[in-house]
C-alpha positions as CSV (number, residue, x, y, z in Angstrom):
1,M,-7.3,-7.8,-3.4
2,T,-10.2,-10.3,-15.7
3,S,-9.3,-10.8,-18.3
4,A,-8.3,-12.8,-20.2
5,A,-4.6,-14.0,-20.4
6,A,-1.9,-12.9,-22.8
7,P,-0.9,-14.8,-26.0
8,G,1.4,-17.5,-25.1
9,N,0.3,-18.1,-21.3
10,P,0.4,-21.8,-20.6
11,A,-2.6,-21.9,-18.4
12,P,-5.4,-23.6,-19.4
13,P,-8.4,-22.3,-20.9
14,P,-6.7,-19.3,-23.3
15,E,-9.4,-17.0,-23.3
16,P,-9.3,-13.6,-25.4
17,T,-7.4,-10.9,-24.3
18,A,-9.9,-7.8,-22.4
19,R,-10.2,-4.5,-25.0
20,P,-10.4,-1.2,-22.9
21,T,-13.6,-0.1,-23.5
22,A,-14.4,-3.5,-23.0
23,R,-16.6,-4.7,-19.7
24,P,-13.8,-6.2,-17.8
25,A,-14.2,-9.7,-15.6
26,S,-13.5,-9.6,-11.7
27,P,-9.8,-9.7,-11.3
28,P,-8.5,-12.7,-10.0
29,S,-5.6,-13.1,-7.4
30,A,-2.0,-11.9,-7.2
31,A,-1.2,-15.5,-7.8
32,S,-2.3,-15.7,-11.2
33,L,-0.4,-12.5,-12.0
34,P,1.7,-13.7,-14.6
35,E,-1.0,-14.4,-17.4
36,A,-1.3,-10.7,-17.4
37,R,2.2,-10.1,-19.3
38,S,3.8,-13.3,-19.7
39,E,4.7,-13.2,-23.1
40,P,9.0,-13.8,-23.8
41,G,9.7,-10.3,-25.5
42,S,6.2,-8.8,-24.8
43,A,6.6,-4.8,-24.2
44,L,5.7,-5.3,-20.7
45,G,6.9,-8.8,-20.2
46,S,10.5,-7.6,-20.6
47,G,11.8,-9.4,-17.8
48,S,12.6,-12.5,-20.2
49,A,15.1,-10.4,-21.5
50,L,17.4,-9.9,-18.0
51,A,19.6,-12.4,-16.5
52,P,17.4,-14.0,-13.8
53,W,19.6,-12.4,-11.2
54,K,19.6,-9.6,-12.3
55,G,15.7,-9.0,-12.4
56,W,15.7,-10.5,-9.1
57,A,18.2,-7.9,-7.7
58,A,16.1,-5.8,-9.6
59,V,12.8,-6.3,-7.7
60,C,14.9,-6.0,-4.5
61,A,15.8,-3.0,-5.1
62,V,12.5,-1.8,-5.5
63,A,11.0,-3.7,-2.7
64,L,13.7,-1.6,-0.6
65,G,12.2,1.8,-2.2
66,I,8.8,0.8,-1.0
67,F,10.3,-0.6,2.5
68,C,11.6,3.2,2.8
69,L,8.7,5.4,1.5
70,I,6.0,3.7,3.9
71,T,8.8,4.0,6.3
72,S,8.8,7.6,6.0
73,E,4.8,7.8,5.7
74,L,4.2,5.8,8.6
75,L,6.9,7.1,11.0
76,P,5.2,9.3,13.0
77,V,2.5,6.7,14.0
78,G,5.0,5.9,16.4
79,L,6.3,9.3,17.3
80,L,3.0,11.6,17.6
81,T,3.6,11.8,21.3
82,P,7.0,13.0,21.5
83,V,6.4,15.2,18.3
84,G,3.4,16.7,19.9
85,A,5.4,17.4,23.1
86,D,8.3,19.4,21.5
87,L,6.2,20.7,19.0
88,G,3.4,22.1,21.0
89,V,1.0,20.6,19.1
90,S,-1.9,17.6,20.3
91,D,-2.4,14.2,19.4
92,G,-4.9,14.9,17.1
93,T,-3.3,17.6,15.3
94,A,0.4,15.8,15.0
95,G,-2.2,13.4,13.1
96,L,-1.9,15.0,10.2
97,M,1.6,14.0,9.6
98,V,0.1,11.2,8.3
99,T,-2.9,12.8,6.9
100,V,-0.6,15.4,4.5
101,P,1.6,12.9,2.8
102,G,-1.4,10.8,2.3
103,L,-3.8,13.7,0.2
104,V,-0.3,14.6,-1.2
105,A,0.4,10.8,-2.6
106,G,-3.6,10.6,-3.5
107,C,-3.2,13.4,-6.0
108,C,0.3,12.9,-7.4
109,A,0.1,9.2,-7.9
110,P,-1.8,9.8,-11.3
111,L,-0.3,13.4,-11.6
112,V,3.2,11.5,-11.6
113,T,2.1,8.6,-13.5
114,V,0.9,11.1,-16.5
115,G,3.9,13.4,-16.1
116,A,6.3,11.1,-16.4
117,G,5.6,10.4,-19.7
118,R,8.4,9.3,-22.3
119,L,10.7,9.5,-19.6
120,D,12.4,6.4,-18.3
121,R,11.6,4.9,-15.2
122,R,14.3,4.7,-13.5
123,L,14.9,8.3,-13.5
124,V,11.7,9.1,-12.3
125,L,12.1,6.9,-9.3
126,C,16.0,7.9,-8.3
127,V,14.4,11.3,-8.5
128,L,11.2,10.3,-6.2
129,I,13.7,8.5,-3.9
130,A,15.9,11.4,-4.2
131,L,13.0,13.5,-2.6
132,M,12.3,11.7,0.1
133,A,15.5,11.6,1.4
134,A,16.4,15.4,0.9
135,A,12.0,15.7,2.7
136,N,13.3,13.5,6.4
137,L,16.6,15.6,6.5
138,A,15.2,18.6,6.3
139,A,11.7,17.3,9.1
140,A,14.8,16.2,11.3
141,L,15.8,20.1,10.9
142,A,12.6,21.8,11.4
143,P,12.3,24.6,14.0
144,N,8.7,24.3,14.3
145,F,5.6,22.0,13.3
146,A,4.5,23.7,9.6
147,V,8.2,23.2,8.4
148,V,7.5,19.6,9.3
149,L,3.9,19.7,7.6
150,A,5.7,20.8,4.4
151,A,8.4,18.3,4.6
152,R,5.3,15.9,4.7
153,L,3.9,17.0,1.5
154,L,7.3,16.2,-0.2
155,V,7.0,12.9,1.1
156,G,3.5,12.6,0.0
157,V,5.1,13.7,-3.5
158,S,7.6,10.7,-3.4
159,V,5.3,8.2,-2.1
160,G,2.2,8.6,-4.9
161,G,4.8,8.9,-7.5
162,F,7.0,6.1,-6.6
163,W,4.7,3.5,-5.6
164,A,2.5,4.2,-9.1
165,I,5.1,3.2,-11.4
166,A,6.3,0.4,-9.2
167,G,4.0,-1.5,-8.8
168,G,3.4,-2.5,-12.3
169,L,7.2,-3.2,-13.0
170,A,7.7,-6.8,-11.3
171,V,5.8,-8.4,-15.1
172,R,8.7,-6.3,-16.5
173,L,12.0,-7.8,-14.2
174,V,10.9,-11.4,-14.1
175,P,10.0,-14.1,-16.5
176,G,6.4,-14.3,-16.4
177,R,5.7,-17.5,-14.2
178,H,7.8,-15.3,-11.5
179,V,5.4,-12.0,-11.5
180,G,3.0,-13.3,-8.5
181,R,5.8,-13.9,-6.4
182,A,8.2,-10.6,-7.8
183,T,4.7,-8.4,-6.9
184,A,4.4,-10.1,-3.3
185,L,8.1,-8.9,-2.8
186,V,7.9,-5.9,-3.8
187,F,4.8,-5.3,-1.9
188,G,6.3,-7.1,1.2
189,G,7.8,-3.9,1.4
190,V,4.5,-2.6,2.8
191,P,4.5,-5.0,6.2
192,T,8.1,-5.0,6.4
193,A,8.0,-1.6,6.7
194,S,5.8,-1.6,9.7
195,V,8.2,-5.3,11.3
196,L,11.4,-2.5,10.6
197,G,10.8,1.1,10.0
198,V,8.7,1.7,12.5
199,P,9.5,0.4,15.1
200,A,12.5,1.2,14.6
201,G,11.6,4.8,14.4
202,T,9.2,3.9,17.4
203,L,12.9,3.0,19.2
204,L,15.1,5.3,17.7
205,G,12.7,8.0,18.9
206,E,12.6,6.9,22.4
207,L,16.5,6.9,22.7
208,G,17.6,10.0,20.8
209,G,15.0,12.2,20.3
210,W,11.9,12.3,17.2
211,R,14.4,14.5,14.9
212,T,17.1,11.4,14.8
213,A,14.8,8.9,13.8
214,F,13.6,11.0,10.5
215,A,17.0,11.8,10.0
216,A,17.4,8.0,10.1
217,V,14.8,7.5,7.2
218,G,16.7,10.0,5.4
219,A,19.7,8.4,5.7
220,L,18.0,5.0,3.7
221,G,16.3,7.0,1.6
222,L,20.6,7.9,0.4
223,V,21.0,4.1,0.9
224,T,18.2,3.1,-1.6
225,L,19.0,5.5,-4.1
226,T,22.1,3.9,-4.4
227,A,20.3,0.6,-5.2
228,L,18.0,1.5,-7.4
229,L,21.2,3.6,-9.7
230,L,23.0,-0.1,-9.9
231,L,20.5,-2.6,-9.4
232,L,17.9,-0.9,-11.8
233,P,17.9,-1.6,-15.7
234,P,16.6,1.0,-18.1
235,L,12.9,0.8,-18.2
236,P,11.5,3.0,-20.7
237,P,7.9,3.5,-20.8
238,T,6.0,1.2,-23.0
239,R,2.8,3.3,-23.5
240,H,2.6,6.9,-22.8
241,I,-0.6,7.3,-20.7
242,T,-3.2,10.9,-21.1
243,F,-4.9,12.6,-18.5
244,P,-8.4,11.6,-20.3
245,E,-7.1,7.3,-20.1
246,L,-7.9,7.6,-16.1
247,P,-12.1,8.6,-15.6
248,A,-12.7,6.6,-19.1
249,L,-10.7,3.7,-17.0
250,L,-13.0,4.3,-13.9
251,R,-15.9,4.9,-16.1
252,E,-15.7,1.9,-18.6
253,N,-14.2,-0.8,-16.3
254,P,-16.9,-2.4,-13.8
255,A,-13.5,-4.5,-11.7
256,V,-11.2,-1.4,-11.6
257,R,-14.3,0.9,-10.6
258,A,-15.1,-1.4,-7.6
259,G,-11.3,-2.4,-6.3
260,V,-11.1,1.8,-5.8
261,I,-14.1,1.5,-3.4
262,V,-13.0,-1.4,-1.6
263,T,-9.5,0.1,-1.2
264,F,-11.2,3.0,-0.1
265,L,-13.4,1.5,2.3
266,V,-10.1,-0.9,3.6
267,V,-8.0,2.1,4.1
268,T,-10.2,4.4,5.8
269,G,-10.9,2.2,8.3
270,Q,-7.2,1.0,8.7
271,F,-5.7,4.1,9.4
272,A,-8.4,5.5,11.5
273,A,-7.6,3.1,13.7
274,Y,-4.1,2.6,13.0
275,T,-2.6,6.5,13.1
276,F,-3.6,6.1,16.8
277,V,-2.6,2.5,17.6
278,Q,-0.3,4.4,20.1
279,P,-3.3,5.9,22.2
280,I,-5.6,3.4,21.9
281,L,-3.0,0.7,23.5
282,R,-2.2,3.0,26.2
283,D,-5.8,4.1,27.0
284,V,-8.1,0.8,26.2
285,S,-5.5,-1.7,26.8
286,G,-3.7,-0.3,29.6
287,I,-0.2,-0.8,27.8
288,D,3.0,1.5,28.8
289,A,4.7,3.9,26.2
290,A,7.7,1.6,26.3
291,Y,6.7,-1.4,25.2
292,V,4.6,0.1,21.7
293,S,7.4,0.1,19.6
294,T,7.8,-3.7,20.7
295,L,4.5,-4.4,19.8
296,L,4.3,-2.8,16.9
297,L,7.3,-5.1,15.7
298,G,5.1,-7.8,16.6
299,Y,2.2,-6.4,14.3
300,G,4.7,-5.6,11.2
301,V,6.1,-9.5,11.5
302,A,2.3,-10.8,11.4
303,G,1.7,-8.0,8.4
304,V,4.6,-9.5,6.3
305,A,3.3,-13.2,6.9
306,G,-0.5,-11.7,5.8
307,N,1.5,-10.6,2.9
308,F,3.0,-13.8,1.4
309,L,-0.1,-15.7,2.3
310,A,-2.4,-13.4,0.3
311,G,0.1,-13.1,-2.4
312,T,-1.0,-16.7,-3.3
313,R,-4.9,-16.9,-3.3
314,D,-7.3,-15.7,-4.6
315,A,-7.7,-11.5,-4.4
316,Y,-11.8,-11.8,-3.8
317,R,-11.7,-13.9,-1.3
318,T,-8.4,-12.7,0.7
319,L,-9.6,-8.9,0.6
320,L,-13.3,-10.6,1.8
321,V,-11.5,-12.1,4.9
322,V,-9.2,-9.4,5.9
323,S,-12.4,-6.9,5.7
324,S,-14.5,-9.4,7.7
325,S,-11.8,-9.9,10.7
326,L,-10.4,-6.5,10.7
327,T,-14.6,-5.3,11.6
328,V,-14.1,-8.1,14.7
329,I,-11.0,-6.8,15.7
330,L,-11.2,-3.3,15.9
331,A,-14.6,-3.8,17.5
332,L,-12.7,-5.3,20.2
333,I,-9.6,-3.7,20.7
334,A,-11.8,-0.7,21.4
335,V,-14.0,-2.0,24.0
336,L,-11.7,-5.2,25.7
337,P,-9.3,-4.1,28.1
338,G,-6.0,-5.6,29.3
339,P,-2.7,-6.1,27.5
340,V,-2.9,-9.7,27.0
341,A,-6.3,-9.0,24.9
342,G,-4.3,-5.6,23.8
343,T,-1.3,-7.8,22.2
344,T,-3.6,-10.7,21.1
345,L,-6.0,-8.3,19.3
346,L,-2.8,-6.2,17.5
347,L,-0.9,-9.3,16.6
348,A,-4.0,-10.6,14.9
349,W,-5.2,-7.1,13.3
350,G,-1.3,-7.1,11.8
351,L,-2.3,-11.0,10.4
352,A,-5.0,-9.8,8.7
353,Y,-4.7,-6.1,6.7
354,G,-0.6,-7.6,6.2
355,G,-2.8,-8.9,2.6
356,V,-4.4,-5.9,1.6
357,S,-1.4,-4.1,-0.2
358,V,-0.7,-7.2,-2.6
359,S,-4.4,-8.0,-3.2
360,V,-5.5,-4.5,-4.2
361,Q,-2.5,-4.6,-7.1
362,G,-3.3,-7.9,-7.8
363,W,-6.7,-7.0,-8.3
364,M,-5.9,-3.8,-10.6
365,I,-3.3,-4.8,-12.6
366,K,-5.6,-8.2,-13.6
367,A,-8.6,-5.9,-14.3
368,S,-6.5,-3.9,-16.9
369,P,-3.9,-5.9,-18.0
370,D,-3.4,-3.2,-21.2
371,A,-3.0,-0.3,-19.1
372,P,-1.4,-1.7,-15.6
373,E,0.1,1.8,-14.9
374,A,-3.0,3.9,-15.4
375,A,-5.0,1.4,-12.7
376,S,-2.5,1.4,-10.6
377,S,-1.9,5.1,-10.6
378,L,-5.8,5.3,-9.3
379,M,-5.8,3.0,-6.6
380,V,-2.6,4.2,-5.4
381,A,-4.3,8.0,-5.5
382,M,-7.1,6.2,-3.3
383,F,-5.0,4.5,-1.2
384,N,-3.4,7.7,-0.3
385,L,-6.2,9.3,0.2
386,A,-7.5,7.1,2.3
387,I,-4.5,7.2,4.5
388,A,-5.2,10.6,4.5
389,A,-8.5,10.6,5.5
390,G,-8.5,7.7,8.1
391,A,-5.8,9.6,9.4
392,L,-8.3,12.8,9.7
393,F,-11.2,10.8,10.5
394,G,-9.8,9.0,13.8
395,G,-8.2,12.3,14.6
396,L,-11.4,14.4,15.0
397,A,-12.6,11.0,16.0
398,V,-10.0,11.1,19.5
399,D,-9.7,14.7,19.6
400,G,-13.5,15.1,19.8
401,I,-14.7,11.8,21.6
402,S,-12.0,9.4,23.0
403,A,-9.0,7.0,21.7
404,P,-11.6,3.7,20.9
405,A,-14.0,6.2,19.1
406,A,-11.3,5.5,16.2
407,P,-11.1,1.7,16.2
408,L,-14.4,1.4,16.4
409,G,-15.2,4.4,13.6
410,G,-12.7,1.1,11.7
411,A,-14.9,-1.1,12.0
412,A,-17.9,0.6,11.1
413,L,-15.7,1.0,7.5
414,M,-14.4,-2.8,7.7
415,L,-17.9,-3.7,7.7
416,V,-19.2,-1.9,4.8
417,A,-15.8,-2.9,2.8
418,A,-16.6,-6.4,3.3
419,C,-20.1,-6.0,2.1
420,T,-18.6,-4.5,-1.2
421,V,-16.5,-7.4,-1.9
422,W,-18.9,-10.0,-1.5
423,A,-21.0,-8.0,-4.0
424,T,-19.2,-7.2,-6.3
425,A,-16.7,-9.8,-6.7
426,V,-17.1,-12.8,-4.5
427,R,-20.8,-13.2,-5.2
428,R,-20.5,-12.8,-8.8
429,T,-17.8,-15.8,-9.0
430,D,-19.7,-17.8,-7.4
431,R,-22.5,-18.1,-9.9
432,R,-20.2,-19.1,-12.4
433,D,-20.1,-22.8,-13.4
434,G,-18.0,-24.5,-10.7
435,K,-17.5,-21.2,-8.4
436,V,-14.4,-20.4,-10.4
437,D,-13.4,-17.6,-12.0
438,T,-13.1,-17.9,-15.8
439,G,-12.5,-14.4,-16.9
440,H,-15.0,-13.8,-18.1
441,P,-17.7,-10.9,-17.7
442,A,-20.0,-11.5,-15.4
């Protein structure tokens, strides 16, 4: 979670550039991302035109944006109970705070990518971050749950648009040989949001109320906006994407199609369980709610480690290991009682899931090197729709059956995901000479 390297890539052996209509090869790992656009001075590889420190500063600003957005999107995970109690809704209904932005982000990822047209990507990212900040400040002042959901809708617009555009920017900010590391750094914002964002928001909710947590994320959004304005260089569009290109990419590119399917299965399974991690730890593991923020901090630390481990490894096998591991972990956390078992499984959960974002992003960029924004928008759309589907599925399971039903359902989806990765990518790769992904169609 391929196609040929761009001309000028020093990595042997040289391979022909994939055409949009040709049957592409399976995508390689994020570690080999520099091959996609490493030619100095190319339209997408313009990172060589920036001073090294400026390029990395810009990458850090984008990573901060991803961190801020994912923190905002997942903030309700640690606040379901207090929000529900204050506004008079059940835990399952409060889970709509995750479902709504996920659905909207899924729809807006391709819409913003196409709608941005010829606008400078720097301007687009700044507008989206400003919208997210305003939405969280509005949620902090919301008089009822309907207003909170309306604010969460705006968060979804920001998440979908920002992620779809930012996912492929590393190739424009740093030299080709550093693109893999830069992409891992950008997507390090995802697990870091679990390390710092969600636990800090949960802690603020415990100390000052859930409204304080939303207000703090809104303020962080304003800080992020300032960083983007100061550190991100002008990023004029390199290619105008049209709506017909998106379904055509799915039809004509099997590697993109497989990546989208795997993204849906893994992320739906993840959020069916993770959205309700608080009631799961309470009801199954017997862990007091006062310790949840600390445990989520450990989960996030493990996720950061998983992200950077995955950033240097083959995407196929990373996603196969992740989905297989999560099948076992989610099944066990649903049935094994006791704080020790719950804590151990939660940390293993974080380590395994931490590699998902960077792996699927690497998969999509390499699957379609000539249209990375289009491929990324499809992945981001599915990723966020899957967050919504997982939260909704988990909410129905929790309200209709019990808390353990959510991770059990997630485990079943992870098993299907593991089989899909093996059938569409790993098995085909292993059939090639030397069991090495050569970049030629399977």
